[in-house]
C-alpha positions as CSV (number, residue, x, y, z in Angstrom):
1,M,22.0,-18.1,-0.9
2,G,23.5,-19.6,2.2
3,T,22.8,-18.7,5.9
4,S,25.8,-16.6,6.7
5,P,25.6,-13.8,9.3
6,H,25.1,-11.5,6.4
7,H,22.2,-13.5,5.0
8,I,19.5,-11.1,3.8
9,E,15.9,-12.5,4.0
10,L,14.3,-12.6,0.6
11,I,10.5,-12.2,0.4
12,L,8.4,-12.6,-2.7
13,A,5.3,-10.4,-2.4
14,S,3.3,-12.5,-4.8
15,A,1.0,-15.6,-4.8
16,S,2.0,-16.5,-8.3
17,P,3.3,-20.0,-8.6
18,R,4.8,-19.0,-12.0
19,R,7.0,-16.4,-10.3
20,V,8.2,-19.0,-7.8
21,E,9.1,-21.4,-10.6
22,L,10.9,-18.6,-12.6
23,L,13.1,-17.8,-9.6
24,A,13.8,-21.5,-9.0
25,Q,15.0,-21.6,-12.6
26,I,18.0,-19.3,-11.7
27,G,18.6,-21.0,-8.3
28,I,16.7,-18.5,-6.2
29,A,14.3,-19.7,-3.4
30,P,12.5,-17.0,-1.4
31,D,12.7,-17.4,2.4
32,Q,9.1,-16.4,2.5
33,I,6.2,-15.9,0.1
34,I,3.8,-13.3,1.4
35,P,1.1,-12.2,-1.1
36,A,0.4,-8.5,-0.9
37,D,-3.2,-7.4,-1.1
38,V,-3.4,-4.1,-3.1
39,D,-6.1,-2.4,-5.1
40,E,-5.2,-3.1,-8.8
41,T,-7.7,-0.5,-10.2
42,P,-6.0,1.7,-12.8
43,L,-5.8,5.4,-11.8
44,A,-7.4,8.1,-14.1
45,D,-5.3,8.6,-17.2
46,E,-2.6,6.2,-16.0
47,S,-0.4,4.7,-18.6
48,P,0.1,0.9,-18.6
49,L,3.9,1.4,-17.9
50,T,3.2,3.7,-14.9
51,M,0.6,1.3,-13.6
52,A,2.9,-1.7,-13.8
53,K,5.6,0.1,-11.8
54,R,3.1,1.5,-9.3
55,L,1.4,-1.8,-8.5
56,A,4.8,-3.7,-8.2
57,T,6.0,-1.0,-5.8
58,D,2.7,-1.0,-3.8
59,K,2.9,-4.7,-3.4
60,A,6.5,-4.6,-2.2
61,R,6.0,-1.7,0.1
62,A,3.0,-3.4,1.7
63,I,5.3,-6.2,2.8
64,Q,8.2,-4.0,3.6
65,A,6.2,-2.2,6.4
66,E,6.4,-5.5,8.4
67,H,9.8,-6.6,7.2
68,P,12.0,-3.5,6.9
69,H,15.3,-5.4,6.9
70,A,14.4,-7.9,4.1
71,C,14.9,-7.8,0.3
72,I,11.4,-7.8,-1.2
73,I,10.4,-8.6,-4.7
74,G,7.1,-7.0,-5.9
75,A,5.9,-7.7,-9.4
76,D,2.9,-7.0,-11.7
77,T,2.2,-8.0,-15.2
78,I,0.0,-5.9,-17.5
79,V,-1.1,-6.8,-21.0
80,C,-2.1,-3.8,-23.2
81,V,-3.1,-3.0,-26.7
82,G,-2.2,0.6,-27.2
83,R,-3.2,2.3,-24.0
84,R,-6.0,-0.2,-23.4
85,I,-5.2,-2.4,-20.5
86,L,-6.4,-6.0,-20.6
87,G,-6.7,-7.2,-17.0
88,K,-7.7,-10.6,-15.7
89,P,-11.0,-11.4,-17.4
90,A,-14.1,-11.6,-15.2
91,D,-15.8,-14.3,-17.2
92,E,-15.7,-16.3,-20.4
93,T,-17.3,-13.5,-22.4
94,Q,-14.6,-11.0,-21.5
95,A,-11.9,-13.6,-22.1
96,R,-13.3,-14.2,-25.6
97,D,-13.4,-10.4,-26.2
98,Y,-9.7,-10.1,-25.2
99,L,-8.7,-13.0,-27.4
100,N,-10.6,-11.6,-30.4
101,L,-8.8,-8.3,-29.8
102,L,-5.4,-9.9,-29.6
103,S,-6.0,-12.1,-32.7
104,G,-3.7,-11.2,-35.6
105,R,-2.1,-8.2,-34.0
106,A,0.8,-7.2,-31.8
107,H,0.4,-6.2,-28.1
108,R,2.7,-5.3,-25.2
109,V,3.3,-7.2,-22.0
110,I,4.7,-4.8,-19.4
111,G,6.3,-6.3,-16.3
112,G,6.5,-4.0,-13.3
113,L,9.4,-4.9,-11.0
114,A,10.1,-3.5,-7.6
115,I,13.0,-4.8,-5.5
116,L,13.2,-3.0,-2.2
117,S,16.0,-3.6,0.3
118,P,18.0,-1.8,3.0
119,T,20.8,-1.3,0.4
120,G,18.6,0.5,-2.1
121,D,15.6,0.1,-4.3
122,V,15.2,-1.0,-7.9
123,I,11.9,0.0,-9.6
124,K,11.5,-0.5,-13.3
125,A,9.2,-1.7,-16.1
126,I,10.2,-4.2,-18.7
127,T,8.3,-4.3,-22.0
128,T,8.0,-7.4,-24.3
129,K,6.2,-7.1,-27.6
130,V,4.1,-10.2,-28.6
131,Q,2.6,-10.9,-32.0
132,F,-0.4,-13.2,-32.1
133,K,-1.3,-15.1,-35.3
134,R,-4.9,-14.7,-36.5
135,L,-7.0,-17.0,-34.3
136,S,-9.9,-19.0,-35.7
137,T,-13.2,-19.2,-33.8
138,E,-12.4,-22.9,-33.1
139,E,-9.1,-22.0,-31.6
140,I,-10.6,-19.4,-29.3
141,N,-13.5,-21.7,-28.3
142,G,-10.9,-24.5,-27.5
143,Y,-8.8,-22.1,-25.4
144,I,-11.8,-20.8,-23.5
145,A,-12.8,-24.5,-22.8
146,S,-9.3,-25.2,-21.5
147,E,-9.9,-22.6,-18.7
148,E,-6.3,-21.6,-18.9
149,W,-7.4,-18.0,-19.3
150,Q,-8.7,-17.8,-15.8
151,G,-6.8,-15.4,-13.6
152,K,-4.4,-14.4,-16.4
153,A,-3.9,-10.9,-17.6
154,G,-5.0,-10.6,-21.2
155,A,-6.8,-13.9,-20.9
156,Y,-3.8,-16.1,-21.9
157,A,-0.8,-17.9,-20.4
158,I,2.1,-18.0,-22.9
159,Q,3.7,-21.0,-21.1
160,G,0.6,-23.0,-21.8
161,R,-1.5,-23.8,-24.9
162,A,-1.5,-20.1,-25.9
163,G,2.2,-20.6,-26.8
164,A,0.9,-21.9,-30.1
165,F,-0.8,-18.5,-30.8
166,V,2.5,-16.5,-30.6
167,K,3.8,-15.7,-34.1
168,A,6.7,-13.6,-32.9
169,L,8.1,-12.2,-29.6
170,S,10.6,-9.3,-29.0
171,G,12.1,-9.0,-25.6
172,S,12.0,-11.2,-22.5
173,Y,9.9,-14.3,-22.7
174,A,10.2,-14.8,-18.9
175,N,8.7,-11.3,-18.5
176,V,5.5,-12.5,-20.2
177,V,5.4,-15.5,-17.9
178,G,5.7,-13.2,-14.8
179,L,9.3,-12.0,-14.1
180,S,12.1,-10.8,-16.3
181,L,14.9,-13.1,-15.0
182,H,17.7,-10.9,-16.4
183,D,16.4,-7.9,-14.5
184,V,15.6,-9.8,-11.3
185,A,19.1,-11.4,-11.2
186,G,20.8,-8.1,-11.7
187,A,18.8,-6.3,-9.0
188,L,19.1,-9.1,-6.5
189,K,22.9,-9.0,-6.8
190,G,22.7,-5.5,-5.6
191,C,21.0,-6.8,-2.5
192,G,23.6,-9.4,-1.9
193,V,21.4,-12.3,-3.2
194,H,23.2,-14.2,-5.9
195,P,21.6,-16.7,-8.3
196,Q,23.3,-20.1,-8.1
197,G,26.5,-20.2,-10.0
198,L,26.2,-16.5,-11.1
199,I,28.5,-14.0,-9.5
């Protein structure tokens, strides 16, 4: 990114190590990582897509208030079956319920992305369709025991053991992990932040 007089500070409004790793994959290192503390409770009758965009934007705006001249990345990942949103499970019982629900069926992972900067804002939602194979009781028990489900929307991490559960995927894999790199790279170029080697 360089440190020219025109260098724009890049801030990631997320505590997710996965998002940091994804950005590093395309040669982007945020100048600061400042997690935003926002209420992630769904609004009444809010669709998963609207919620993903709203939360990503709320996170970015919370940081923008203190850093008005920076380029800020806000993101949120929502797993849903139809209109039912599967958040981060509160305990093993809820994680098991989610995995049973996802077993043998398709679901959507919606990545809300908000990139706010002095040159303009990009706010969008990226949808990836994921098809799980039918999970046996032993597979679910093993995954619960691994504790990988903790803190994960939908009770699974595709980049971990749950990768073996995925029968098919349509859309951005990186979006399921936490950030659609295609969309992030394009939006950051508009802010004057270029991924390494990509002009």
